[in-house]
LOMAR-959276 format. One record per residue (C-alpha): x, y negated, z negated. Coordinates in steps of 0.001 Angstrom, whole numbers, padded with zeros to 6 digits, always signed. Each point is the difference from the previous one (the first is absolute). Layout:
<rs>
XYZ/...
</rs>
This chain:
<rs>
+008537-088104-073520/+001951+000311-003252/+000989-003296-001655/+002029-000908-003047/-001528-001651-003060/+002654-002429-001274/+000747-001348-003471/-001677-003437+000163/+001450-003307-001186/-002650-001081-002496/+001699-003263-000989/+002643-002300+001517/+002566+001098-002602/-000638+003729+000335/+002865+001991+001537/-000818+003342-001610/-002656+001560-002196/-001142+003113-001814/-002575+002278+001609/-002063+000409-003133/-002810+002251+001263/-001468+001500+003147/-003774-000490+000093/-000357+002050+003187/+001427+003519+000289/+001565+001810+002934/-002678+001202+002416/-002618-002552-001102/-001760-002252+002489/+000897-003691-000141/-002182-002870+001196/+001214-003538+000636/-000257-001887-003298/+000234+003115-002191/+002301-000288-003009/+002718+002568+000609/+002588-000742-002700/+000982-002192-002943/+003308-001865+000145/+001771-001501-003012/+001644-003294+001012/+002007-002508-002004/-003288-001685-000968/-002721+002621-000350/-001353+003354+001105/-001913-000550+003228/-002175+002088+002286/+001063+000661+003602/-002715+000241+002649/+000235+001924+003273/-000030-002062+003177/-000695+002947+002342/-002158+003099-000201/+001004+003644+000298/+001241+002828-002207/+002686-000430-002665/+002216+002631+001574/+003079-000139-002163/+001113-001862-003121/+003665-000974+000372/+000522-001774-003328/-001341+001697-003112/-001901-001938-002642/+002267-001184-002780/+002847-000795+002410/+001730-003279-000876/+002142-002379+002076/-001812+000656+003292/+001136-002700+002435/-002580-002078+001860/-000813+001451+003467/+001171+003474-000999/-002342+002678+001446/-001985+001402-002933/-002483+002210+001875/-001124+001120+003453/-003491-000579+001384/-001141+002386+002760/-003097+000482+002112/-002296+002910-000787/+001397+003221+001476/+003407-001557+000699/+003169+001795-001124/+001599-001635-003031/+003636-001100+000528/+002578+001164-002528/+001299-003499-000627/-000387-003691+000899/-000569-000597+003682/+003231-001939+000516/+001952+002825-001658/-001091+002730+002421/+003163+001279+001767/-000096+002391+002959/+002776+002368+001043/+002846+001107-002254/-000025-000651-003712/+002675-002435-001177/+002199+000839-002992/-001872-000694-003228/+002348-002758-001122/-000724-001960+003210/-003794+000254-000169/-002092-002882-001351/-001018+000634-003599/-003737+000002+000845/+000525+002581+002745/+002015+002271-002281/-002648-000186-002711/-002743+001007+002390/+002084+002818+001493/+000143+001729-003396/-003553-000274-001321/+000326+002482-002821/+002212+000520-003018/+002026+003167-000115/-001073+002476-002696/+001719-000433-003335/+003576+001188+000085/-000113+000660+003769/+001091-003383+001403/+002677+000441+002613/+003059-002205+000097/-000666-003137+002090/-003794+000537+000072/-002100-003113-000797/-002618+000034-002723/-003325-001729+000714/-000189-002445-002942/-001113-003599-000522/+002776-002574-000647/-001427-000774-003445/-000084+003664-001015/+003555+000520+001277/+001280-002956-002005/-001772+001086-003182/+001279+003551+000368/+003558-001260+000399/-000288-002275-003045/-001369+002834-002162/+002459+002621+001261/-002677+002192+001580/+001091+002352+002777/-002187-000517+003050/-000182+003740+000558/-001749+000347-003355/-002915-002149+001171/-003191+001147+001682/-001710-002603+002147/-003713-000723-000404/-000274-002601+002770/-000942+000418+003661/+001984+002800+001660/+001667+000815-003318/+001568-003448-000417/+001453-000591-003483/-001584-003029-001696/+000655-001897-003196/-002646+002016-001845/+001953+003185+000755/+003093-001479-001656/-002090-001208-002948/-001434+003506-000417/+003501+001445-000403/+000902-002729-002488/-003139+000634-002055/+000819+003697-000086/+003444-000853-001359/+001810+002061+002617/+002158-002796+001423/+003675-000188-000800/+001415-003370-001027/+002371-001706+002456/+003636+000501-000890/+000688-003744-000095/-002807-000484-002538/+000889+002957-002215/+001632-002161-002650/-001445-003529+000152/+002033-002595-001830/-002946-002016-001332/-002642+002594-000739/-002744+001264+002281/-001000-001999+003079/-003369-000033+001723/+000257-000559+003734/-003020-001652+001607/-000007-000261+003783/-000608-003536+001254/-003424-000672+001472/-000298-001765+003355/-001101-003130-001850/+002985-000014-002356/+002457+000415+002888/-001568-002860+001959/-000039-002266-003072/+003681+000763-000612/+000958-000686+003601/-002016-003189+000463/+000964-001623-003309/+003668+000845+000536/-000205-001629+003427/-001742-003033-001516/+002507-000491-002823/+003056+000506+002215/-001142-001729+003206/-002255-002814-001256/+001792-002853-001865/-002168-000381-003118/-000106-003046-002229/-002150-000417-003089/-001885-002899-001580/-001886+000246-003320/-002505-002272-001697/-001976+000153-003258/-003747-000528+000426/-002518-000724-002774/-003047+002250+000317/-002407-001335-002623/-002174-001984+002440/-000166+002942+002420/-000864+002435-002804/-002742-002340-001201/-001499-000242+003480/+000185+003787+000376/-001864+000472-003285/-002818-002316+001116/-000237+001660+003420/-000212+003460-001543/-002726-001129-002397/-002081-001094+002994/+000671+003348+001741/-000673+002152-003065/-003529+000867+001110/+001445+001471+003223/+002476+002139-001934/+002797-001732+001895/+003283-001570-001154/+002613-002226+001616/+003583+000950-000887/+003012-002259-000410/+001516+001775+003012/-003038-000963+002127/+000557-003630-000947/+003718+000276+000721/-000743+001332+003508/-002287-002966+000690/+002504-002510-001443/+002864+001445+002068/-002143-000135+003149/-000911-003652-000586/+003657-000855-000725/+000984+001585+003328/-002581-002154+001804/+001445-003109-001688/+003601+001111+000651/-000235+002156+003168/+003787+000143+000373/-000011+003207-002094/-002721+001689+002057/+002579+000992+002618/+002171+002831+001282/+003552-000201+001296/+001025+001708+003241/+003331-000188+001832/-001504-002195+002727/-002675-002061-001737/-001962-000788-003138/-003563+001294-000176/-002452-002404-001689/-003334+001565-000988/-003308-001831-000127/-001700+002687-002094/+001096+000574-003587/-000013+003778-000512/+001147+000971-003502/+001605+003402-000587/-000529+001121-003604/+002283+002647-001482/-001949+002993-001375/+001785+002645-002060/-000876+003611+000826/+001428+003255-001434/+002949+000329+002416/+000709-003617+000886/-001928-003068+001039/-001966-001301+002949/-000955-003541+001007/-003574-000244+001303/-000926-003372+001470/-002627-002594-000977/-000548-001730+003344/-000713-003740+000260/+000138-000211-003780/-000093-003813+000096/-003498+000107+001528/-001511+002519-002434/-001669-000629-003324/+001423+001420-003213/-002851+002497-000093/+000734+001182+003551/+003711+000312-000768/-000746+001948-003181/-002342+002455+001747/+002448+000565+002865/+003020+000355-002287/-001739+002626-002155/-001128+001978+003034/+003484-000031+001552/+001703+000961-003271/-002408+002900-000527/+000492+001336+003520/+003767-000419-000318/+000098+002176-003135/-002228+002588+001691/+002232+000060+003103/-002847-001195+002227/+001440-003186+001479/-000143-000407+003762/+002860-001701+001930/-002125-003127+000464/-000200-000303-003809/+003752-000505-000514/+001416-001326+003272/+000636-003635+000861/+000272-001863-003315/+001764-003394+000076/+000944-000343-003710/+000173+002416-002954/-000852-000151-003705/+001388+002440-002576/-001731-000326-003378/+001451+001775-003049/-001678-002213-002563/-002083+002903-001280/+003224+001700-001152/+001075-002893-002215/+002965-000899+002235/+001496-003403-000803/+001521-000586+003442/+001346+001931+002990/+001061-000482+003623/-001566+002033+002803/+001602+001200+003248/-001403-001544+003185/-002314+002208+002042/+001307-000344+003610/-000824-001520+002385/-001605-002477-002417/+002088-002948-001181/-000983-000122-003668/-001507+001826-002969/-001230-001355-003337/+000731+001900-003221/-002646-000671-002662/+000873+000738-003643/-002223+000060-003087/-001491-003007-001709/+001536-000452-003456/-000471-002473-002831/+002984-002381+000070/+000896-003370-001485/-000372-002909+002440/+000509-003749-000284/-002907-002264+000967/+000314-003776-000270/+002967+000453-002304/-001938+002324-002314/+000617+003701-000548/-002938+002243+000926/-000754+003647+000789/-001187+001102+003449/-000472+003202+001984/+002906-000096+002448/+000795+002267+002949/+003298+000152+001894/-000402+000371+003765/+003032+000795+002158/+000033-000545+003758/+002335+002162+002119/+000657-001611+003381/+001724+000950+003271/+002585-002766+000335/+000066+000431+003785/-003591-001222+000149/-000413-002285-003020/+002393-002423-001679/+000278-000486-003751/-001719-003380-000150/-003093+001312+001776/-000129+003019-002325/+000109-002302-003036/-002668-002303+001461/-002287+002960+000652/+000358+001241-003590/-000847-003470-001307/-003111-000020+002198/-000986+003411-001379/+000533-001175-003585/-002230-003056+000573/-002783+002192+001400/+000123+002426-002932/+000233-002659-002702/-002891-001901+001661/-001984+003040+001132/-003361-001477+001013/+001122-000221+003633/-000099+003817-000029/-003795-000083-000168/-000755-003124+002057/
</rs>
């Protein structure tokens, strides 16, 4: 019996995604567990495995199609020898055909599986084209009738629009004919960029942030790091300042567990485990893979795990388990020479620490002027979950751990 293959929800925050590539083709046999497609989510490009076996009878969503909602039918799986339906199973309508304007969009798209020949499109006739290709064509002023589809059943894809642009045959949109401020390059938002925009806007507008900053002297920590790395030199291994910051933050959260919480409308969630989300910059945004139970791990274990997660994040190979469920976040921009900054909270967490660069600054010790390597750390806190005094106490605890760093290795 024919069944729909649906767009899966590959993370709790995923509401839509881009169907990046079909691994299986129409007519190919599919076994349970076979990789059938690659989906680009807000976090990474992930493989989708089949849960049933059969024949991939029809592809409903062409590769390259963006903004495909979760649970949208993307293909039809049939048994061998079974007739292939024209569209998704729930869209099959017997009897008289309804007026086109009243038909569901998916049903209309499947009812017109081919693009009319160039220059022969009839008034009111739909063109079989992916949403991304349609949007790009509109932005570039390309007539849809000038496009020839290369996708399944003649569907027009993004590459068909790009081909016209490369050939220089597209006409510029009238509204963009005389730009006021020079030429403009339009880059379509990726799924990741749209999710980042939505979630951070929600955080900044719905979560009452407050900020606390403290200056922390790093000389003792840097000295300990140097000695540790000398002992690890034979292994070709190095501990980073960020590794030590992750461990210090985890220990501070064990000492002051009031920040290792999440606010809900009905209750406060207090977490026993300290799972640190670390912000990793990637070409089109950032992701926050998680170091789990960071307070219980050695600096070497944290360093190895952090490097592995960062590498997989930049390669787009993170799995949902790698970035779900953190209880506290760290954003480190010290490597960029930033003096100080404030980060936006990563919901549903209650706090995030912004780590700036260590810089040589004048300090006063016992009434005498001296020079020290000083870093400014800024804590952003959800005021619904944490009050100002507790935020300040936690930062003081963190400063004591970093300025007396031997507890990081005990």
